[in-house]
N, C-alpha and C positions, 0 to 999 in steps of 0.2 A: 257795786252790787249787780248792775246789769251785765257787766263783763263776767262776773262769776256764774250767773245763771246761763249765759251764753256758752260758757265752757262746759257746764253740766249737760246741757242739751246736746252739745256736739259729741260728748263722750257716750251718752246713751244711744245716740243715732249710730255711732260707729259700732257699738257692741251689737245692736240689733242687726245691722247690715252684715256683720261677720257671721252671725248665727244663720241668717237666711242663706248666705252664700254656702256655708258648710253643710246645711241640712237639705236645701232644695236642689242645688246644682250638682249633678252627678260628676264624678271624676272623669276627666278626659283620658282616653287611651291613646298612647302614641305608637305609631307603627312606622318603623324605619324602612324605607323603600329605596332601591337603587335607582338612580336616574336612568332614563331611557337611553339605551345605546344606539337605538336606530337613528338618532339624530346625527351620528357620525357618518352615516351613509347618505344623508340628505345634502343635496347641492342644488342651488337655485341659479341657473344660468340666465335668468331674466335680468339679474342685476348687472350682467356684463354689457358694457356699452359697445364692444367691438369683438370680432372673432379672436383677437389677441388676448383680451381679458378673459374670454371664455376658456381659451386654452390654458391660461394661468390658473384659473379655478380648477380645471381638470387635473393639471399637474400637481397642484397642492393636495387635491383629493387622492391622487395616486400614492403620494408619500405618507399619507395619514395612516397610522396603525389602526387596524380594524379587527375586532374580536368576533368570535363565531356567533355570539348571541345577537349581534346587530345585523346579521345578513340573512334574515329569514326569506327574503325575496326582493324583487325589484321590477321596475318597468323600464322599457326602452322607448325613448321618444326622439330618435335620431332624425326622423323626418321633419321635425319642427325647426331644425337648424338649417340655415341657408348656406353656411360655409362648409366646404368639403372637409377641411382639416378638422373642424370640430366634430363633424359626424364620424370621421375616421377614428378620432380619439375615443369617442363614446363607444363605438363598436369594439375597440380594443379593451376598454375597461370592462365591458360585459364579459369578454372572454376571461379576463383575470379574475373577476368576481365568481365566475362559474367554477373555478378551481379552488375557491375558498371553502374551508370546512364549515358546514352548516348552511351554505347557500343552496337554494333549490333551483337548479338550472332549467328545469322544465317550465318554469313560470315565464321565461323570456323567449321561449321557442316561437310562440305565435307572433309576438311583436317583431322578432328578427326576420321571420319568414315574410310577414306582411310588408316589412320595410324593403325586403329584397325586390318585391314586385314593382315598387315605385321608385327605386333608387336608380339614378342616372350615372353616377360617378363610378368608373371601373375600379378605382382604388378602394372606395368604400364597399363595393360589392365583394371584392376579394377579402377584405377584412371581416365582413359579415359572414362569409362562408367559413373563414377561419374560426370565428366565434362559434358557429354551428358545429364545426368539427370538434372543438373543445367540449361543447355541450354533449355531443354524441358519445365521446369517450368517457364522460362522467356518468352517463346513463346507459350502460351496456345492457341492462335488463329490460329497458323500455322498448319493446319490439316495434310498437306503433310509431314512437318518436323516431327511431332509427330509420324506419321505412320512409317517413316523411322527409327526413334529411337526404336520403338517397335519391328520392324523386326530385328534390330541389337541385341536387348536384347534377343529375342527368339533364334537367331542364336548361341549366345554364352552361352546359358543355358547348353549346353553339355560339357562345360569346366571341366577339372579335378580339378581346383583350386577352393576352397570354396569361396574365396573372389570375384571372377568373377561371380559365380552363385548368391552370395548375392546381388551384385550390379544389376544384371539383374532382379532379383525378385523385388528389390526395385524400379527399373525403371518401371516395369510393374505395380506395385502397385500405383505409383504416376502418370503415364501417360496412363495406359491401361484402356479400357472400357469393360463393361459387355455386352452391347447390340450389339457391333460390333465384328464379328469373326476375328480371326487372320488368317494370310496367311497359306495355306495348308502345305507348305514345312517347316515351322519353328515352328509348334505348338506342336511337340511331346516332351514329357518329358521322363525321364529315365524309360525304361521298358513299356512305353505306346505305343499303336498302333496309327498310323497316322490317324487322323480324318479330314475330309474336313472342318468341321465347329466347331470351339472351341473358346471360349472367354478367356479373360485374367484370370478370376477367376478359370476356370477349369484347365488351364495350371499351375497356381500357386499351386493349390491343389495337383498336382502330386508330388510336392516336400515336402509334409507333411511327406513322408516316406523316405526322402533322408538319405543317410548313415551318413552324417555329421550333428551333432546337431545344429551347427550354421546356416546351410542352412535351417533346419526345422524351426528354430526360425524366420529366415528372411521370410520364406514362410507365416508363421502365421501373422507376422507384415505387410507383403504386402497385405494380405487379409483384415486386419483391416484398412489399408490405403485406400483401395477401399471403405470401409464402411464410413470412415470419409469424403470422397469426395462425398458422397451422393448416392453411388451405393449400392443396396440392396444385402446382402449376401444370397446365396442360403441356404435353410434349410438342404440340404443334407450334408453340411459341418459339422453338429452337431456330427454325428457319428465319423467322423475322428478326431474332436477336443476332443471328449471323450476318444478316444484311446490314444491321446497324453497326457492326464492327468496322465497316468501311465508311462510316458517316464523316462528313466534313468537319464536324465539331467535336472537340476533345471531350467535353462533358458527356456527350451522347455515347461516344466510344467507351469511356470509362464505365458508365452504367451498364452498357451492353456486355462488357467483360464480366461484370458481377452476375448478370443474368445467365450467361453461358456457364459460369461456374456453378450456380445453383442448380441448373438443369443437369449438369454432369453428376452432381451429388444425388439428385432424385432418380435419374435414369442412367446409372453407370454402365449397364449391359446393353443399352439400346444401340442398334447399328445405324450409323449415319454415313452418308456418302462423303468422299474426299473431293474437294474442289480440284478441277482440271485432271480428274482421274476417274476410272470406272471402279476403283476399289472402294471398300467400305471398312470402317473401323468402329470400335466401341466408342460411345460418346464420352466416357471418362477420359479418353486420351486427348480431348480438346478443351479441357477445363483450364481454369486460371493458373498461370505459371506460379509454382511454389506450393500448390495444393494438389498436385497430381499424384496422390498417394495410391491410387488404384491403377496406374498406368504401368504397362509392362516395362521391365528394365531395358529391353532393346530400344524402345521408343525414347526412354529418358536419356540413354547414352547418345542418341542422335542429336539431342539439344546441345551437346558439348563438342560437336564436330560440324564444321562448316560444309563439308563435302556431302553431296546428295546420297541418299541410300540407293543402292543398286539392288538387282535381283539377288535373292538368297542363293547359297551354294546348292541347295536342294533343287531349286528351279533350273540352275545351269546344268546340273548333272542330268536332270530329266530331259532337257533338250539335247544333250550330247547322246544320251541313250536312244532317243528317237531318230537321230540322224544316222545311226549305224556305226560303222567302224571309224576310227580316227583317219585322218588324211594320210595317204601314203606318199604324196608328193609326185606321183607319176603324172597326174592330170593337173592341168593349170586351173587354179582357183576352185578346186573341188571343195574346199572348206570355207568358201566365201559365204556370208550371210545371204539367205534366200530373199530377204526383204529388208528394206531400210527401217531401222528402229528409231523412233523418236525418244530422246532421253527424258523428255517431260512425261512420257507415258509409262515409264517403268519404275519411277520412284514411288515408294509406299506412302509417303506423306508429302504435304505441300512444302516447297522449298523454304517457306517462311519459318517452319519449325526447325529446320536444320541449323544447328549452331545458334539457337535462340539465346542461350545463356552467354555464349561467347560474344555475340553482338551486344548484349546488355552490359557485360563487363568491360567492353571497349567503347561504350558510348561516351560522347563528349560531355554529357550532363552528369555531374556527380550524384544527383538524386537517383538517376537510372542505375548507376553502378551500385549504389547502396541497395536499391530494391532487388537487383539481380543477386547480390550477395545474400540477402535475407531469403530469397526464394531458394537458392542453393542449399541454405541451411535447413529449411523446412523439409526439403526432399531428402537430404542426406541423413536426417534424423530417423527416417523410416526405411532407409535402404542402405545396408552396409556396402554393397558393391558400388552403388552410385557415390557414396561418401569417399571411397578410395579413388574413384576416377576423377572426382571434382577437387581433390586435395591440391593438385598442382595449380589449379586456377585460383583457389582461395589463397594459397601461399603467395602467388604472384601479386595479389592485390595488396600485400604488405608494402609494396614499393609504390603504391599510388601517391600522386602528388597532393591529394587532399587528405587532411588529417582525419576528417570524419569517416572517410572510406577505409583508411587504415585501421582506425579504432573499431569500426563495425566488423571488419574482417577478422580481427583478433577475437572479438566476442563470439563470432560465428564458429570459429575453430574451437573455441572453448566449449561450445554446446555439443559438438559432435566428437569430442575426444574419445568416447568409448568405442567408436567405429574405425579409428584411424591409428596408424603408426607412422611416425615421421622417419624418412630416410635422412642420410647425412647431408645431402645437398639441400633438402627442404629445411632441415633444422638450421643450416647455415644461413638461409634466407630469413628465417624467423628470428634468429639471434642478432642479425644485423640491425633489427629495429631497436635494439638496446641503445644504439648510438643516437636515437631520436631525441630531440631537445624537448619534446612534450612530456610532461610528467604523467599525463593521463595515459599516453601510449605505453610508457615504461611500466606503470602500475598494472595496466591490463595485460601486458606481456608477462609480467611476473605471475599474475594469476593464471595465465594460460600454461606456463611452464610447470605449475604445480600439478596439472592434470594431463600432461603430455606423455605419450608412450613413444619411446625411441627404439631403434632396431639393433644397434651395435654398441660395443663398449667405446668405440671412437666417438659416438654421439654423446656419451656421458662425459668424456674428457673435453669435447668441444663445448658442451654446455657449461661445464665447470670453469673452463678458462674464460669464457665470455662473461660469466656472472662475476668472477673475481675481478675482471677489468671494470665491470660496472660498479662493483663495490669500491674499488680504488678511486673511481671518478666521482661517485656520489656516496660518501661515507654514511650519510643519514639514511640510506636505504638498506642498511645492514640487516634489519629485522625481516624485511621483505625478501632479501636474497637468501638468508638462512631458511626462511620458510620454503622457498623454491627448492633448495637442496634437500630439505627434509622430505618433501613428497617425492622428489626425484629418486632419492635413495630407497625409500620405502617401496616404490613401484618397480624398481629394477635391481633387486639384490644380486641376481646372477650375473648381470653386466658389471656391477661394481666390484665383485669378488676378484676378477683377474687383475685389476689395477690397484688393489689395496696397497701392496708394497711400494708402488710408485707414488701413490697419493700420500702415504705416511712417511716416505723417505726412509724405509727400513731396509736392512741388509741381513742375509742369513748368517753372516760370519762376523761382521764388524758392527760395533756400536756407533750409532749416529747421534749427533747432537740433539738435545731436547728442544723442540720449538717453543717459542714464546706464547704463553697462554693469553696474552693481551692483544695478540694479533687477530683482528676480525677475519682475515682470510684463512688462517689456520683453524679457527673455530668453525668456519663454513665447511672446510674439508672434513672435520670431525663430525659435524652434523650429518653430512652425506654418508659417511662410513657407518656411524652408529645406527642410523635408521635402516640402512641396508642389512646390518648385522642382526637386526631383530628377526628377520625371516631367513637368515642364513647361519645356521649353528656352527659351520666350519670356519667362519670368518674370524672370530676372536683368537684363534690360534696364530694368526698373523700379526697380532698386536704386540708391541713392545711393552716393557714395564711402565714407562712413563705414559703410554697411551691409556693404560688402566687407571692411573692416577688422574689423568685428565678427564676420563669418563666420570669418575666419582665427583670431580669438581663441577663439571657441566651438568651432571644429574641433579645437583643441588641448586646451582645458579640459573640454569636454563632448562628446568624440568619440562616446559612445554615444547621444547625443541628436541630433547634427547629422551628416547624411550628407556624403559627398564629392561636390562639385559641379564640373562642368567649366564654368568661367566663361569666356565668349568675351572675347578681348582682354586676359585677365589672365594674368600669368606664374605658372605653377604652382610651388609651393614644392618644392625638391629633397627628395626622400624616399629611402627605402631601395629596394632592389631589389624589394621587395614592391609598393610603389605604382607603380614603373615597369612592372611586369608586369601591372598592372590590378587587383591585389588590393585596393589602397586605394580604387579607384573605387566600391566598394560592390557589385561583382558577386559574388554568392554562388557562382555556378558556377565562375568563375575562381579563387576562393579554395579551393574544394573540389579543383580540379585541382592547384593549387599544393601543397596538403596531401598529396595522393596522390603527386605527383612527389617530394616531399621524402622520404616513406617508401620509395618505390621506390629512390631514390638511396642511402639508408642500407642498404636490404636487400641491396645488392650486396656489402656488407662481410661477410666470413666470419670474419676474425680482427681484433680491434681493436688488435693489436700491430703490424700492418703500418704502414709509414710513410704519414703523411697521414690515417690513419683517424680518429684522435682530433681532428684539426683539422676534418675534415668533420662530425664529431658536434657540435663546438662551434658551427660556422656554422649547422647545421641547427637546433640548439636555439634559437639567437638568432632565426632566421627564424620558427620556430613561436611563440615568445613574442610577437613583433611581430604575427604573424597573429592571435593571440587578442585583441590590443588593437584591431586594425582591424575585425575581423569578429566581432561579438558572437554571431552564430548558431553560429560554429565555435569559440568560446572554449573550451568544455569539451573538445572533441576535440584542439585544438591544445595546450592546457595539459597534457592527459593524455599526449600523445606526447612533449612536451618534458620532462616529469618522468621518464618512463620512460627516455628516452635519457640524461638526466642521471645516472640510477642506473647505467646501463651505462658511462658515461664515468668516474664515480667508481670503479667496480670495476676498470676497465681500468688506471687510473692507480695504484690501490693495488697491483695485482699486478705493476707494473713498478718498484716501489720497490727500493732497494738492500738492504733489510733481509733479503730472502730468501737472499742470498749472504754475509751478514756475521754476525758474532757479535752476540748480544743486547746486551752492554754497549757496543758500538761504534755502535749505531743506535737510541738511545733516542728521538731526535727523530723519525726516520722511523716508529718504532713508534707513537708518539702520533698522528702524522699519519694512519696507516692505520687506527688505532682510531677516530679521529674520522670518517673516511670510511665505515667500516662502520656506525657509529651513524647517520650521516646517511642512508645507503641504507635502513636499517630504517625510519627515520621517513618517508622518501619513499614506501616501499612501503605503509605503513599509510595514507598520504594517498591513494595510488592506489586502494586497495581500498575505503575507507570515505568518501572525500570526493567520489567520482564515482558517478553513477547511470547506468543503462543498460548496464552491463557484462554480457558473456556469460561462460559458463564458461571459454572459451578465454583471455580476457583475465585472469580471476582466477587461472587456473593459471599463466600467464606471470608474474604478479606474485609468486606464491608461489615460483616457481622462482628468481627473483633474490633473494628474501628468504632462501631456503635458502643461496644463495651468500654473502650477507652474514653469516649466522650461522656458516657454515663458516669464513669469514675471522676472525670473532671467536674461534672455537674454536682456530684456529691461533695467534692472538696470545696467548690465555690460556695455551696450552701452552708458548710460548716465553718469556713473561714470568714465569710462576709455575710453576717446576719442581716436580714431585711428582705421583705417580700418583693419589693420593686427590683432589686438587683437580680434575684433568682428568676423572676417571672419571664423576662425576655429569653434567658438561657433555656428555660423549660419549653417555651413555645418553639424555639429553634430546634431543640432536640426532638420534639414530637413531629415536627415537619420532616426531619431526616428519617424517622421511623416510617412515616407514610411514604416517603420517597423510596425507601428500601422495598416496601411492599409492592409499589408500582413497578419498579425495575426488575425485580426478581420473583415475580409471581409464580413462574413455573418451577423455581428451585426451592420453594418453601417446604415441600414434603421431605426434603433432605435434612431439614433443620429441626428435627424432633427433639424436644426437651432442651432446646438451645435458648440463649438469651433473647434473640430476636423473636422466636416463636412465642415465648411467654409474654413479651411486650405486645405483640400483635393480638393476642387473646384479650389483653386488658386495655387495648387501645381505645375502644369506645367509651370506657369509663375514665381513662386517664385524662381526656380532654376537659373534664369538668372538676377534677380534684384540685386541691390546693397545692401550691408548689412544694411545701414542706412534706405533705403526704406523698407526692410523687417521688421526692428524694428517698423517703423510707422504702417505697416500693422498689425503686431501682437498686437500693443497697441490698435488699433481700433477694431480688432476682439475680443479681450478679453472683452472689455466693451460692445460689442453688442451680446455676446453669451448668449444662453438661459440656464436656470438652468435645469440640467439633474436629473430626478427623479430616485429614487432607488427602484428596485423591488427585494424583498427578496426571496431566495430559501426556500425549505421546512425546512431545519435545518442547522444552522451555529454553529460551535464550536470554541471557542477561546482557543488557546494553552496556557497552564499555567504550572507552576512548583512550588513546595513547598519543601523547604529544611528542612528535618526532623532533620538531624544531620550535623553539630553542631547546637545546639539550640540558641547559642548566649547569654545564661543566666549565664554562668560561669564567675566569677571574677578572677579565678586563671589563670595566664598567662601560655601559652605553651612555655617552655624554651628550648633553644637549642644553641649550640655554633655557633657563627658567621662564615660564610664561609662554613658551613656544611648545611645539609638539614634535615627537619623534616617532617614526613608524617601527613597529616590532613585527617581524614576520612570524606567522603561526602556521605550522604544518602538523596536522594530526590525522590519525586514522580512527574512524568510528566503526564499531561492530554492532550489528543488530539494533540500530537506533531507528525507531519508527518516526517518519516525517521529520528528518533532521533539519530541514530548512525552516521549520516553524518552531521547533523545541530547543535547539542547541544554542547555547550562549557561551561567551568567553568572559571570564571574570578576572579582573586585575585588582589585587589587594596590595595597597601601599603600606609602608611601615607605620604610618601614623593612624592606621585603622580605616582610612578611606577605601571604599570599594566601588569599582566601576564595572558595570555589566554591559557588554557589547553584543548586539545581535548581528551576526554575519549576513552578508548579502546572499541571496539564493544562488547567484553565479559562482560563489566560492566553494560550492559543494560539487564533488564529482563522484561518479559511481564506477570504480574499476572492476568490480565483480559483484556477484549476488551476496547480499547481506553486508557488504563493505562500502563505506563512504569515505572519501578523502576530503578533508577540509584544508584549504590553502587560502589564507586571508591575512590581513594586516590589522593591527590594533594601534591606535594612536595614544601615546603616553604624554602626560603633561603634569607638572607639579611646580611648586615654588622652590627656591634655591635651598640646597642642603650643604652642610659643612663637610660631609664625607659621603662616599658611595654606600648605598644600602641595597638590600635585596627586596624585590617585589615578587609576589607569587602570582603565577598565571595558571589557571585551570579551566576546564570545560564543565559546563553545567547543563542539566536537563530541566527545562522549565515545564511546569504543569499547573493546572488549576484544580484546587481542591473541591470546587463547586461542580466540576464535571466528572463524568465517569466514562469508562470504555463502553458501558452498556447504554448510556443515555444518548439519544439522538436529538440533534437540534431541531426545533420546531420551524418548519418552513414558513416564510412570510407569504401573505396573500398576494402581494405584488412582487414582481421579480426585479424591480428596479434597484433593490438594495442587496441583491444576491451576490454581486461581485465585489462588495466592499471587503477590505481585509479585516481580520480579527483584531479587536482592540487590545492593546498591551495591558490594559487594566485588569483583564480577566486572568492574567497570569499571577498567581498568588505566591508561589514559592518555587524553589529550585532544589535539585538533587545533584550531588557531586558525581560527575561522570568520569573524571580522570584524576590522577594524582597531580598535586601541584608541582610546577617547575619554577625554580627560583632564578631570577635574572638580576644582575647588578646594573643599577642605573645611577647616574650622577647628574642631577640638574645643577648647572652652574649659574651664578648670578650674571645678569646682563651687563655688558660693558657700557660705560658712559663716556 
């Protein structure tokens, strides 16, 4: 009984307690707050037991990632540390923090300046001044702070440590002004009298004569820094800079040369005296070698001749006129000079300028010879007469003993090809380089011959003979040799015409045997002749019947090497509408007009669901693809447009499928078809963005717009095929993040996307973040069907990245044998065209018969640049596999790696500390690859190991 009463009392008490709790106690409101991020910047050095521990704390603090919200300010307490290295590191960290976004640098100015007054260590003083320089560059609008920093720099210019004086001069160069005077008590330099009004430039110039060469160099660089900031350097600096040209230290002389060059650009017409002479010349004649674009041709030509300049013919004639009649010979020595003339007094320029380039080209240091070659190139590009006179010197450098010098000479001659024409003896010297064992040299020379002008028909024959020898010695270079002869014939049709019967082995009366079309040398001759015949209408009359047949064959098999010719009396092959409209005739202008007309015709479409719209897209895509095959100059633009229109066509067909009006179990086939189309659209958009160069922001934004449509289509298919809120929620959040990213990256391009898919989404974006996933799917489905077709506007030039594997050729039937479990090296030789950053993005893929795939990243040293836009890849890949019963083929191809999370418009966020800036990019960020070349098949045979 007692137990029962006790139970009743406990139940009543519990009931009353619950009522009091529910009625009297108010509900607690929870508020989620982010933890304070300022703790990330807090570091307590009091815990350090030694300076080494303190440095370890600071180093860990440097590597710690810091966000902008946690750096509102800071305090400097370097004076409390007794160890110099710790105070030095703290001062360095203050400079790094000052460059962090969100940090207020002005809050540490007072502490840093106060620390300077009590600091005894010269190294710490220099680091504190460097920190003040960083703070000053971050606060360009704070005039009072800038003036305080300038005063501090002037005060410490009298330091005995060169590093402190260097930092003070650097601070004056970066923050000082020319129009505003410095304070009276701080503007005196070493040995200079105190002046009430002096600007930063005059104070810096006092240190041109400092006892330490490092300070003299810093003074010159500080003056140049003033010039780079838009402040005009005073002309009086010229005499001081000229004196520094004879300084004992190389770094001072190098900086002085830059100073003289800047002054020559500022005051090109100023008259300056010539050393060891009473003559005066324009200042532009004494500027840095290689940049003398305003110097007279007569002065430039003197740099190619070691002999001193004598008096001009006009001066000698004037003296002869003043002397009266010519000597009759009747009186002894009546024509003798009346006074002794010193040869050093009649030269117009100092002897050091005479033959300056000749001395440079003959210098024992190959770096000097390379610099002289580059300087000649810079001057020759702006002066045709000088280019003709320096041609012999540049051609002679082809015989230099150093490969780098020979290679640079070839590149230089390639840059000035429009100003020069090679004689036969010069061409003979150039062609002798084809015997060089270096592949880089041969590739560069092939590139040079494509743009070379020659003077006679004998030069054409000489070039053809040497290139055919090179083709026989290196059969893998046939495409490069054919390219050389293609441009050589197109540039010299009148020189090729007289030697056509000899080249084709024709006779006016007798039939000659028909050459073998499988001979690469005969194809090379035909490429030369056919490209010359394009600009010479009388040349086809010299062709034989089999030459016309060979032309038709090469026109189909090597259309990029053989142009379209209008042959008289010959029936033209029936072609497509492109060739009928003149595009196939080789006219670049007609091809450009056809491309623009095709885009205008498509731009008239507003909705791709209208009858006939998709048929028009298909015909336009076919024409653009054919245009890219006929006109190599427009291949990139035509392929880009065709790929973009193909994406729009796939999207339009996917939105017209029956699955949108039927239940999911009844349209599984259509669902898979649309899913494949969405995946294909995504792949094509990545090709559009990363495989083509020359794109502008407008084109990249258009690509991202259709990519968002494809991802929206995938999201809808995911919601239909996989019911459940949890599965769709994550995909919806990721999609909305990509829409926000589009708005952030392409804010300036949004006015061009009226009535487009992305514009409609951005209008609904504030409300989309709070709707349910299924409602978002319905909105996306409606928006996709109502979106307007976005027209494409092409930039001036688009290039498609491509690659051609030269070696292995894939024609050998002999298997490459090796022992299973070991490796064998396979040589890869490929040419890359218009590939951006190939050292980072190019990969080699090896696909084995059993489905295994290996992707190899070539070394940076395997890439060479023989010409603009072209890269040569020469590397080795190592193959290994288990034993096979018979030989099988593997596929080797080149890939272009890219990251779908990055864009050409997105810039990487800089880190607040610079210690991680030099680390290489992680391979994990590369998400996918694009095929860059056609596959090449190679026979291999792994043999079992012997026991």
